N, CA, C and O atoms as CSV, one atom per row, in Angstrom:
chain,resi,resn,atom,element,x,y,z
A,1,MET,N,N,4.380,23.337,54.335
A,1,MET,CA,C,5.743,23.804,54.254
A,1,MET,C,C,5.788,25.145,54.980
A,1,MET,O,O,5.015,26.057,54.685
A,2,ASP,N,N,6.695,25.241,55.918
A,2,ASP,CA,C,6.740,26.444,56.742
A,2,ASP,C,C,7.989,27.300,56.517
A,2,ASP,O,O,8.186,28.292,57.218
A,3,LYS,N,N,8.820,26.936,55.566
A,3,LYS,CA,C,10.026,27.703,55.225
A,3,LYS,C,C,9.998,27.990,53.736
A,3,LYS,O,O,9.235,27.356,53.006
A,4,PRO,N,N,10.819,28.940,53.257
A,4,PRO,CA,C,10.911,29.122,51.798
A,4,PRO,C,C,11.255,27.781,51.152
A,4,PRO,O,O,12.068,27.026,51.685
A,5,TYR,N,N,10.639,27.482,50.007
A,5,TYR,CA,C,10.866,26.173,49.399
A,5,TYR,C,C,10.946,26.283,47.882
A,5,TYR,O,O,10.542,27.282,47.287
A,6,ALA,N,N,11.483,25.223,47.275
A,6,ALA,CA,C,11.610,25.141,45.819
A,6,ALA,C,C,11.512,23.690,45.396
A,6,ALA,O,O,11.788,22.781,46.178
A,7,LEU,N,N,11.118,23.484,44.158
A,7,LEU,CA,C,11.096,22.163,43.550
A,7,LEU,C,C,12.499,21.884,43.032
A,7,LEU,O,O,13.001,22.610,42.174
A,8,SER,N,N,13.139,20.825,43.553
A,8,SER,CA,C,14.526,20.571,43.162
A,8,SER,C,C,14.671,19.442,42.159
A,8,SER,O,O,15.652,19.418,41.415
A,9,TRP,N,N,13.740,18.513,42.110
A,9,TRP,CA,C,13.827,17.452,41.123
A,9,TRP,C,C,12.437,16.993,40.746
A,9,TRP,O,O,11.663,16.661,41.643
A,10,PRO,N,N,12.074,16.954,39.493
A,10,PRO,CA,C,12.958,17.336,38.403
A,10,PRO,C,C,13.387,18.795,38.549
A,10,PRO,O,O,12.620,19.653,38.987
A,11,LEU,N,N,14.628,19.041,38.171
A,11,LEU,CA,C,15.213,20.354,38.372
A,11,LEU,C,C,14.333,21.437,37.767
A,11,LEU,O,O,14.022,21.401,36.577
A,12,SER,N,N,13.938,22.388,38.581
A,12,SER,CA,C,13.102,23.484,38.127
A,12,SER,C,C,13.854,24.790,38.313
A,12,SER,O,O,13.924,25.323,39.421
A,13,ALA,N,N,14.412,25.302,37.230
A,13,ALA,CA,C,15.160,26.560,37.303
A,13,ALA,C,C,14.271,27.693,37.801
A,13,ALA,O,O,14.736,28.568,38.532
A,14,PHE,N,N,13.001,27.686,37.417
A,14,PHE,CA,C,12.096,28.760,37.839
A,14,PHE,C,C,11.814,28.686,39.333
A,14,PHE,O,O,11.799,29.710,40.016
A,15,SER,N,N,11.591,27.491,39.838
A,15,SER,CA,C,11.296,27.329,41.252
A,15,SER,C,C,12.517,27.643,42.112
A,15,SER,O,O,12.396,28.323,43.131
A,16,ILE,N,N,13.679,27.160,41.715
A,16,ILE,CA,C,14.893,27.435,42.485
A,16,ILE,C,C,15.210,28.927,42.470
A,16,ILE,O,O,15.593,29.484,43.498
A,17,ALA,N,N,15.057,29.576,41.331
A,17,ALA,CA,C,15.327,31.014,41.255
A,17,ALA,C,C,14.345,31.806,42.109
A,17,ALA,O,O,14.688,32.878,42.608
A,18,ALA,N,N,13.136,31.299,42.283
A,18,ALA,CA,C,12.141,31.998,43.098
A,18,ALA,C,C,12.544,32.067,44.565
A,18,ALA,O,O,12.007,32.886,45.312
A,19,LEU,N,N,13.483,31.222,44.992
A,19,LEU,CA,C,13.988,31.307,46.363
A,19,LEU,C,C,14.542,32.694,46.653
A,19,LEU,O,O,14.467,33.170,47.786
A,20,ARG,N,N,15.096,33.342,45.641
A,20,ARG,CA,C,15.702,34.668,45.823
A,20,ARG,C,C,14.716,35.655,46.433
A,20,ARG,O,O,15.104,36.501,47.239
A,21,ARG,N,N,13.451,35.553,46.059
A,21,ARG,CA,C,12.441,36.482,46.579
A,21,ARG,C,C,12.011,36.136,48.002
A,21,ARG,O,O,11.448,36.978,48.701
A,22,GLN,N,N,12.271,34.908,48.433
A,22,GLN,CA,C,11.756,34.441,49.720
A,22,GLN,C,C,12.777,34.451,50.856
A,22,GLN,O,O,12.410,34.247,52.013
A,23,ILE,N,N,14.039,34.682,50.547
A,23,ILE,CA,C,15.075,34.517,51.570
A,23,ILE,C,C,15.760,35.835,51.898
A,23,ILE,O,O,15.582,36.837,51.205
A,24,ASP,N,N,16.547,35.814,52.966
A,24,ASP,CA,C,17.336,36.966,53.391
A,24,ASP,C,C,18.534,37.087,52.446
A,24,ASP,O,O,19.370,36.186,52.386
A,25,ARG,N,N,18.618,38.204,51.707
A,25,ARG,CA,C,19.688,38.369,50.719
A,25,ARG,C,C,20.843,39.224,51.237
A,25,ARG,O,O,21.704,39.632,50.457
A,26,ARG,N,N,20.872,39.495,52.521
A,26,ARG,CA,C,22.025,40.222,53.064
A,26,ARG,C,C,23.238,39.283,53.060
A,26,ARG,O,O,23.115,38.090,53.337
A,27,ILE,N,N,24.388,39.835,52.749
A,27,ILE,CA,C,25.618,39.047,52.618
A,27,ILE,C,C,25.874,38.250,53.894
A,27,ILE,O,O,25.760,38.767,55.005
A,28,ASP,N,N,26.219,36.986,53.706
A,28,ASP,CA,C,26.556,36.037,54.767
A,28,ASP,C,C,25.408,35.698,55.704
A,28,ASP,O,O,25.638,35.144,56.779
A,29,ARG,N,N,24.187,36.017,55.326
A,29,ARG,CA,C,23.026,35.599,56.117
A,29,ARG,C,C,22.548,34.248,55.592
A,29,ARG,O,O,22.482,34.036,54.382
A,30,THR,N,N,22.219,33.354,56.489
A,30,THR,CA,C,21.761,32.019,56.127
A,30,THR,C,C,20.260,31.909,56.389
A,30,THR,O,O,19.757,32.377,57.410
A,31,THR,N,N,19.562,31.288,55.456
A,31,THR,CA,C,18.122,31.057,55.584
A,31,THR,C,C,17.868,29.566,55.472
A,31,THR,O,O,18.388,28.906,54.572
A,32,GLU,N,N,17.072,29.037,56.383
A,32,GLU,CA,C,16.675,27.634,56.283
A,32,GLU,C,C,15.609,27.517,55.208
A,32,GLU,O,O,14.694,28.337,55.128
A,33,ILE,N,N,15.740,26.478,54.377
A,33,ILE,CA,C,14.793,26.268,53.273
A,33,ILE,C,C,14.351,24.813,53.247
A,33,ILE,O,O,14.884,23.967,53.965
A,34,GLN,N,N,13.372,24.546,52.409
A,34,GLN,CA,C,12.936,23.188,52.160
A,34,GLN,C,C,12.929,22.956,50.650
A,34,GLN,O,O,12.590,23.852,49.877
A,35,LEU,N,N,13.302,21.754,50.242
A,35,LEU,CA,C,13.311,21.387,48.829
A,35,LEU,C,C,12.421,20.168,48.630
A,35,LEU,O,O,12.387,19.266,49.467
A,36,VAL,N,N,11.716,20.154,47.535
A,36,VAL,CA,C,10.811,19.050,47.219
A,36,VAL,C,C,11.367,18.300,46.016
A,36,VAL,O,O,11.625,18.888,44.966
A,37,GLU,N,N,11.548,16.991,46.186
A,37,GLU,CA,C,11.965,16.134,45.076
A,37,GLU,C,C,10.801,15.217,44.736
A,37,GLU,O,O,10.232,14.579,45.623
A,38,ILE,N,N,10.447,15.145,43.478
A,38,ILE,CA,C,9.369,14.273,43.028
A,38,ILE,C,C,9.991,13.078,42.327
A,38,ILE,O,O,10.761,13.230,41.379
A,39,GLU,N,N,9.652,11.902,42.799
A,39,GLU,CA,C,10.206,10.670,42.248
A,39,GLU,C,C,9.086,9.765,41.758
A,39,GLU,O,O,7.933,9.905,42.169
A,40,GLN,N,N,9.435,8.845,40.884
A,40,GLN,CA,C,8.504,7.819,40.416
A,40,GLN,C,C,9.128,6.471,40.751
A,40,GLN,O,O,9.780,5.863,39.903
A,41,PRO,N,N,8.932,5.996,41.991
A,41,PRO,CA,C,9.627,4.786,42.428
A,41,PRO,C,C,9.171,3.502,41.748
A,41,PRO,O,O,10.001,2.652,41.425
A,42,ASP,N,N,7.873,3.345,41.524
A,42,ASP,CA,C,7.371,2.127,40.887
A,42,ASP,C,C,5.917,2.350,40.469
A,42,ASP,O,O,5.322,3.361,40.841
A,43,PRO,N,N,5.331,1.415,39.695
A,43,PRO,CA,C,3.950,1.591,39.220
A,43,PRO,C,C,2.912,1.658,40.349
A,43,PRO,O,O,1.864,2.283,40.184
A,44,VAL,N,N,3.192,1.027,41.479
A,44,VAL,CA,C,2.247,1.060,42.597
A,44,VAL,C,C,2.221,2.453,43.235
A,44,VAL,O,O,1.164,2.945,43.629
A,45,ARG,N,N,3.388,3.074,43.329
A,45,ARG,CA,C,3.499,4.446,43.854
A,45,ARG,C,C,4.029,5.327,42.729
A,45,ARG,O,O,5.224,5.620,42.693
A,46,PRO,N,N,3.164,5.755,41.810
A,46,PRO,CA,C,3.654,6.478,40.631
A,46,PRO,C,C,4.286,7.840,40.937
A,46,PRO,O,O,5.126,8.317,40.174
A,47,VAL,N,N,3.893,8.457,42.033
A,47,VAL,CA,C,4.478,9.758,42.375
A,47,VAL,C,C,4.700,9.814,43.883
A,47,VAL,O,O,3.782,9.584,44.671
A,48,THR,N,N,5.916,10.119,44.260
A,48,THR,CA,C,6.268,10.284,45.659
A,48,THR,C,C,7.016,11.602,45.803
A,48,THR,O,O,7.950,11.885,45.052
A,49,ALA,N,N,6.599,12.396,46.767
A,49,ALA,CA,C,7.294,13.662,47.037
A,49,ALA,C,C,8.116,13.508,48.305
A,49,ALA,O,O,7.620,13.042,49.332
A,50,MET,N,N,9.378,13.906,48.220
A,50,MET,CA,C,10.259,13.860,49.370
A,50,MET,C,C,10.670,15.296,49.697
A,50,MET,O,O,11.144,16.027,48.827
A,51,ILE,N,N,10.487,15.687,50.937
A,51,ILE,CA,C,10.847,17.036,51.376
A,51,ILE,C,C,12.133,16.950,52.171
A,51,ILE,O,O,12.233,16.180,53.126
A,52,THR,N,N,13.120,17.745,51.772
A,52,THR,CA,C,14.387,17.795,52.490
A,52,THR,C,C,14.626,19.212,52.974
A,52,THR,O,O,14.124,20.175,52.395
A,53,SER,N,N,15.389,19.326,54.029
A,53,SER,CA,C,15.722,20.637,54.586
A,53,SER,C,C,17.132,21.010,54.187
A,53,SER,O,O,17.962,20.145,53.906
A,54,GLY,N,N,17.392,22.288,54.167
A,54,GLY,CA,C,18.728,22.761,53.835
A,54,GLY,C,C,18.888,24.214,54.225
A,54,GLY,O,O,18.032,24.797,54.891
A,55,LYS,N,N,19.992,24.781,53.802
A,55,LYS,CA,C,20.290,26.182,54.084
A,55,LYS,C,C,20.798,26.832,52.820
A,55,LYS,O,O,21.431,26.190,51.983
A,56,ILE,N,N,20.511,28.118,52.692
A,56,ILE,CA,C,21.034,28.894,51.573
A,56,ILE,C,C,21.616,30.178,52.147
A,56,ILE,O,O,21.035,30.799,53.036
A,57,ARG,N,N,22.770,30.562,51.623
A,57,ARG,CA,C,23.476,31.741,52.136
A,57,ARG,C,C,23.869,32.628,50.973
A,57,ARG,O,O,24.410,32.153,49.974
A,58,CYS,N,N,23.598,33.910,51.101
A,58,CYS,CA,C,23.993,34.872,50.075
A,58,CYS,C,C,25.475,35.192,50.256
A,58,CYS,O,O,25.901,35.628,51.325
A,59,LEU,N,N,26.256,34.968,49.194
A,59,LEU,CA,C,27.697,35.207,49.257
A,59,LEU,C,C,28.064,36.617,48.841
A,59,LEU,O,O,28.881,37.275,49.485
A,60,ARG,N,N,27.439,37.085,47.736
A,60,ARG,CA,C,27.755,38.428,47.231
A,60,ARG,C,C,26.844,38.759,46.055
A,60,ARG,O,O,26.164,37.896,45.500
A,61,THR,N,N,26.856,40.030,45.699
A,61,THR,CA,C,26.210,40.493,44.477
A,61,THR,C,C,27.330,40.831,43.516
A,61,THR,O,O,28.315,41.462,43.900
A,62,GLU,N,N,27.182,40.411,42.255
A,62,GLU,CA,C,28.259,40.619,41.299
A,62,GLU,C,C,27.707,40.858,39.908
A,62,GLU,O,O,26.549,40.558,39.620
A,63,SER,N,N,28.556,41.405,39.053
A,63,SER,CA,C,28.228,41.546,37.633
A,63,SER,C,C,28.754,40.318,36.914
A,63,SER,O,O,29.901,39.915,37.108
A,64,VAL,N,N,27.903,39.722,36.079
A,64,VAL,CA,C,28.316,38.547,35.318
A,64,VAL,C,C,27.862,38.714,33.878
A,64,VAL,O,O,26.888,39.413,33.597
A,65,ALA,N,N,28.575,38.066,32.974
A,65,ALA,CA,C,28.190,38.045,31.561
A,65,ALA,C,C,27.812,36.611,31.221
A,65,ALA,O,O,28.663,35.722,31.192
A,66,ILE,N,N,26.537,36.397,30.966
A,66,ILE,CA,C,26.018,35.067,30.651
A,66,ILE,C,C,24.997,35.217,29.531
A,66,ILE,O,O,24.189,36.145,29.542
A,67,ALA,N,N,25.033,34.315,28.577
A,67,ALA,CA,C,24.103,34.300,27.437
A,67,ALA,C,C,24.173,35.605,26.641
A,67,ALA,O,O,23.160,36.094,26.140
A,68,GLY,N,N,25.372,36.154,26.534
A,68,GLY,CA,C,25.568,37.356,25.731
A,68,GLY,C,C,24.990,38.633,26.332
A,68,GLY,O,O,24.757,39.607,25.616
A,69,LYS,N,N,24.759,38.632,27.642
A,69,LYS,CA,C,24.147,39.785,28.306
A,69,LYS,C,C,24.848,40.033,29.631
A,69,LYS,O,O,25.292,39.095,30.292
A,70,ALA,N,N,24.944,41.289,30.013
A,70,ALA,CA,C,25.494,41.643,31.321
A,70,ALA,C,C,24.357,41.615,32.348
A,70,ALA,O,O,23.278,42.153,32.103
A,71,TRP,N,N,24.604,40.992,33.481
A,71,TRP,CA,C,23.602,40.848,34.534
A,71,TRP,C,C,24.162,41.316,35.870
A,71,TRP,O,O,25.367,41.222,36.107
A,72,ILE,N,N,23.308,41.812,36.731
A,72,ILE,CA,C,23.622,41.985,38.144
A,72,ILE,C,C,22.944,40.795,38.817
A,72,ILE,O,O,21.740,40.586,38.671
A,73,ALA,N,N,23.733,40.020,39.555
A,73,ALA,CA,C,23.194,38.781,40.106
A,73,ALA,C,C,23.689,38.552,41.525
A,73,ALA,O,O,24.766,39.007,41.910
A,74,ASP,N,N,22.883,37.844,42.284
A,74,ASP,CA,C,23.276,37.408,43.622
A,74,ASP,C,C,23.829,35.998,43.503
A,74,ASP,O,O,23.288,35.164,42.777
A,75,LYS,N,N,24.912,35.743,44.224
A,75,LYS,CA,C,25.517,34.412,44.241
A,75,LYS,C,C,25.222,33.798,45.606
A,75,LYS,O,O,25.470,34.409,46.646
A,76,PHE,N,N,24.686,32.572,45.582
A,76,PHE,CA,C,24.289,31.887,46.800
A,76,PHE,C,C,24.993,30.552,46.919
A,76,PHE,O,O,25.344,29.926,45.919
A,77,GLN,N,N,25.196,30.124,48.159
A,77,GLN,CA,C,25.654,28.762,48.419
A,77,GLN,C,C,24.470,28.000,48.975
A,77,GLN,O,O,23.889,28.394,49.987
A,78,LEU,N,N,24.113,26.911,48.317
A,78,LEU,CA,C,23.019,26.052,48.731
A,78,LEU,C,C,23.614,24.808,49.369
A,78,LEU,O,O,24.450,24.136,48.766
A,79,ASP,N,N,23.191,24.503,50.572
A,79,ASP,CA,C,23.684,23.332,51.288
A,79,ASP,C,C,22.473,22.501,51.687
A,79,ASP,O,O,21.782,22.815,52.656
A,80,ALA,N,N,22.224,21.437,50.931
A,80,ALA,CA,C,21.062,20.594,51.187
A,80,ALA,C,C,21.307,19.213,50.615
A,80,ALA,O,O,21.992,19.066,49.603
A,81,PHE,N,N,20.754,18.213,51.253
A,81,PHE,CA,C,20.879,16.858,50.736
A,81,PHE,C,C,19.763,16.620,49.727
A,81,PHE,O,O,18.580,16.688,50.063
A,82,MET,N,N,20.155,16.341,48.489
A,82,MET,CA,C,19.198,16.035,47.433
A,82,MET,C,C,19.765,14.893,46.611
A,82,MET,O,O,20.978,14.817,46.411
A,83,SER,N,N,18.922,14.021,46.139
A,83,SER,CA,C,19.420,12.941,45.304
A,83,SER,C,C,19.835,13.458,43.930
A,83,SER,O,O,20.622,12.815,43.236
A,84,SER,N,N,19.305,14.627,43.533
A,84,SER,CA,C,19.564,15.158,42.196
A,84,SER,C,C,20.829,16.010,42.104
A,84,SER,O,O,21.337,16.232,41.004
A,85,LEU,N,N,21.348,16.492,43.239
A,85,LEU,CA,C,22.529,17.366,43.235
A,85,LEU,C,C,23.455,17.002,44.381
A,85,LEU,O,O,23.005,16.484,45.403
A,86,PRO,N,N,24.735,17.267,44.222
A,86,PRO,CA,C,25.645,17.111,45.355
A,86,PRO,C,C,25.230,18.049,46.494
A,86,PRO,O,O,24.479,19.002,46.285
A,87,ARG,N,N,25.719,17.770,47.673
A,87,ARG,CA,C,25.283,18.499,48.872
A,87,ARG,C,C,25.469,20.010,48.767
A,87,ARG,O,O,24.577,20.763,49.159
A,88,LYS,N,N,26.593,20.464,48.254
A,88,LYS,CA,C,26.840,21.906,48.155
A,88,LYS,C,C,26.784,22.350,46.694
A,88,LYS,O,O,27.393,21.739,45.815
A,89,SER,N,N,26.042,23.427,46.462
A,89,SER,CA,C,25.924,23.975,45.111
A,89,SER,C,C,26.025,25.488,45.182
A,89,SER,O,O,25.687,26.097,46.197
A,90,LEU,N,N,26.491,26.087,44.099
A,90,LEU,CA,C,26.505,27.542,43.972
A,90,LEU,C,C,25.442,27.944,42.959
A,90,LEU,O,O,25.344,27.355,41.882
A,91,LEU,N,N,24.654,28.941,43.308
A,91,LEU,CA,C,23.602,29.444,42.432
A,91,LEU,C,C,23.895,30.898,42.103
A,91,LEU,O,O,24.318,31.667,42.967
A,92,CYS,N,N,23.671,31.265,40.872
A,92,CYS,CA,C,23.793,32.652,40.433
A,92,CYS,C,C,22.419,33.045,39.901
A,92,CYS,O,O,21.981,32.541,38.866
A,93,ILE,N,N,21.730,33.957,40.618
A,93,ILE,CA,C,20.361,34.327,40.281
A,93,ILE,C,C,20.303,35.826,40.029
A,93,ILE,O,O,20.732,36.623,40.864
A,94,SER,N,N,19.766,36.204,38.867
A,94,SER,CA,C,19.705,37.619,38.498
A,94,SER,C,C,18.737,38.379,39.392
A,94,SER,O,O,17.887,37.782,40.054
A,95,GLU,N,N,18.872,39.693,39.406
A,95,GLU,CA,C,17.953,40.509,40.200
A,95,GLU,C,C,16.532,40.430,39.652
A,95,GLU,O,O,15.586,40.825,40.334
A,96,ASP,N,N,16.369,39.924,38.430
A,96,ASP,CA,C,15.041,39.697,37.850
A,96,ASP,C,C,14.485,38.322,38.213
A,96,ASP,O,O,13.360,37.991,37.835
A,97,GLY,N,N,15.262,37.515,38.943
A,97,GLY,CA,C,14.794,36.198,39.369
A,97,GLY,C,C,15.026,35.095,38.360
A,97,GLY,O,O,14.265,34.129,38.326
A,98,ILE,N,N,16.050,35.210,37.540
A,98,ILE,CA,C,16.371,34.176,36.555
A,98,ILE,C,C,17.591,33.397,37.043
A,98,ILE,O,O,18.616,33.986,37.389
A,99,LEU,N,N,17.472,32.062,37.067
A,99,LEU,CA,C,18.618,31.236,37.422
A,99,LEU,C,C,19.597,31.286,36.259
A,99,LEU,O,O,19.337,30.717,35.198
A,100,LEU,N,N,20.712,31.958,36.453
A,100,LEU,CA,C,21.705,32.109,35.390
A,100,LEU,C,C,22.674,30.939,35.352
A,100,LEU,O,O,23.087,30.494,34.282
A,101,LYS,N,N,23.032,30.446,36.536
A,101,LYS,CA,C,24.029,29.384,36.586
A,101,LYS,C,C,23.874,28.603,37.888
A,101,LYS,O,O,23.580,29.170,38.940
A,102,LEU,N,N,24.075,27.301,37.795
A,102,LEU,CA,C,24.115,26.421,38.947
A,102,LEU,C,C,25.371,25.582,38.798
A,102,LEU,O,O,25.577,24.936,37.771
A,103,GLU,N,N,26.199,25.594,39.813
A,103,GLU,CA,C,27.415,24.773,39.808
A,103,GLU,C,C,27.399,23.897,41.043
A,103,GLU,O,O,27.116,24.371,42.144
A,104,ALA,N,N,27.702,22.625,40.867
A,104,ALA,CA,C,27.732,21.685,41.976
A,104,ALA,C,C,28.998,20.859,41.893
A,104,ALA,O,O,29.406,20.427,40.815
A,105,GLN,N,N,29.612,20.645,43.035
A,105,GLN,CA,C,30.819,19.832,43.056
A,105,GLN,C,C,30.563,18.607,43.907
A,105,GLN,O,O,30.169,18.714,45.069
A,106,SER,N,N,30.787,17.453,43.325
A,106,SER,CA,C,30.577,16.192,44.041
A,106,SER,C,C,31.800,15.874,44.894
A,106,SER,O,O,32.821,16.557,44.815
A,107,ALA,N,N,31.683,14.837,45.703
A,107,ALA,CA,C,32.791,14.416,46.566
A,107,ALA,C,C,34.008,13.996,45.756
A,107,ALA,O,O,35.133,14.086,46.248
A,108,THR,N,N,33.806,13.540,44.525
A,108,THR,CA,C,34.927,13.109,43.691
A,108,THR,C,C,35.566,14.286,42.945
A,108,THR,O,O,36.541,14.108,42.215
A,109,GLY,N,N,35.009,15.491,43.133
A,109,GLY,CA,C,35.573,16.667,42.488
A,109,GLY,C,C,34.979,16.983,41.133
A,109,GLY,O,O,35.333,17.993,40.524
A,110,TYR,N,N,34.077,16.133,40.647
A,110,TYR,CA,C,33.450,16.377,39.353
A,110,TYR,C,C,32.526,17.582,39.456
A,110,TYR,O,O,31.667,17.638,40.336
A,111,LYS,N,N,32.699,18.522,38.577
A,111,LYS,CA,C,31.892,19.733,38.611
A,111,LYS,C,C,30.755,19.619,37.605
A,111,LYS,O,O,30.977,19.403,36.414
A,112,GLU,N,N,29.546,19.767,38.103
A,112,GLU,CA,C,28.363,19.772,37.251
A,112,GLU,C,C,27.924,21.219,37.086
A,112,GLU,O,O,28.086,22.039,37.990
A,113,ARG,N,N,27.364,21.520,35.917
A,113,ARG,CA,C,27.025,22.909,35.662
A,113,ARG,C,C,25.778,23.013,34.792
A,113,ARG,O,O,25.601,22.278,33.820
A,114,LEU,N,N,24.938,23.939,35.172
A,114,LEU,CA,C,23.775,24.306,34.378
A,114,LEU,C,C,23.885,25.804,34.173
A,114,LEU,O,O,24.036,26.553,35.139
A,115,GLU,N,N,23.812,26.253,32.922
A,115,GLU,CA,C,23.978,27.681,32.656
A,115,GLU,C,C,23.022,28.134,31.560
A,115,GLU,O,O,22.797,27.425,30.579
A,116,LEU,N,N,22.473,29.310,31.742
A,116,LEU,CA,C,21.620,29.924,30.726
A,116,LEU,C,C,22.459,30.166,29.479
A,116,LEU,O,O,23.538,30.753,29.567
A,117,THR,N,N,21.987,29.729,28.332
A,117,THR,CA,C,22.763,29.906,27.102
A,117,THR,C,C,22.150,30.914,26.151
A,117,THR,O,O,22.837,31.441,25.276
A,118,ARG,N,N,20.859,31.188,26.315
A,118,ARG,CA,C,20.196,32.132,25.415
A,118,ARG,C,C,19.133,32.876,26.191
A,118,ARG,O,O,18.462,32.297,27.045
A,119,PHE,N,N,18.973,34.161,25.899
A,119,PHE,CA,C,17.959,34.950,26.573
A,119,PHE,C,C,17.298,35.886,25.563
A,119,PHE,O,O,17.976,36.627,24.851
A,120,ASP,N,N,15.978,35.843,25.513
A,120,ASP,CA,C,15.208,36.702,24.616
A,120,ASP,C,C,14.589,37.808,25.462
A,120,ASP,O,O,13.697,37.548,26.269
A,121,SER,N,N,15.051,39.024,25.282
A,121,SER,CA,C,14.611,40.139,26.118
A,121,SER,C,C,13.424,40.898,25.546
A,121,SER,O,O,13.117,41.997,26.007
A,122,ARG,N,N,12.758,40.338,24.560
A,122,ARG,CA,C,11.615,41.049,23.968
A,122,ARG,C,C,10.438,41.126,24.912
A,122,ARG,O,O,9.600,42.018,24.778
A,123,SER,N,N,10.355,40.225,25.853
A,123,SER,CA,C,9.248,40.226,26.819
A,123,SER,C,C,9.715,40.822,28.127
A,123,SER,O,O,10.839,40.571,28.564
A,124,ALA,N,N,8.868,41.604,28.750
A,124,ALA,CA,C,9.190,42.181,30.042
A,124,ALA,C,C,9.104,41.094,31.111
A,124,ALA,O,O,8.227,40.231,31.060
A,125,LEU,N,N,10.011,41.141,32.068
A,125,LEU,CA,C,10.013,40.171,33.150
A,125,LEU,C,C,9.131,40.680,34.284
A,125,LEU,O,O,9.155,41.870,34.596
A,126,PRO,N,N,8.354,39.796,34.903
A,126,PRO,CA,C,7.550,40.221,36.064
A,126,PRO,C,C,8.450,40.484,37.249
A,126,PRO,O,O,9.470,39.813,37.411
A,127,ARG,N,N,8.106,41.413,38.053
A,127,ARG,CA,C,8.895,41.712,39.281
A,127,ARG,C,C,8.121,41.381,40.506
A,127,ARG,O,O,8.618,41.564,41.617
């Protein structure tokens, strides 16, 4: 893999959030990325990895309130073909590298959402 990459399926919030450290975070800059999807197609091929290419663009840095805590977070637009998510998704990743929210809109307009609901701050986060 020669570009920043993340594990996209099964959905890995930690891997996707780690993209923040690997990409250009200047506003409106686009970075080419690669995503890895792991599938189990059949007993003969119990594990198959599919690598897809895409782009991620930093939209802005904003203050958000999620899981009862105020965060400073970068908002990104992810544009990649994945079987697990619609083509375009919005990611909200904290400056500590935590995926706070993922929103995806399908062609039919259905909005899918993954959001952090609880956060235990007793442990220090690695930087």
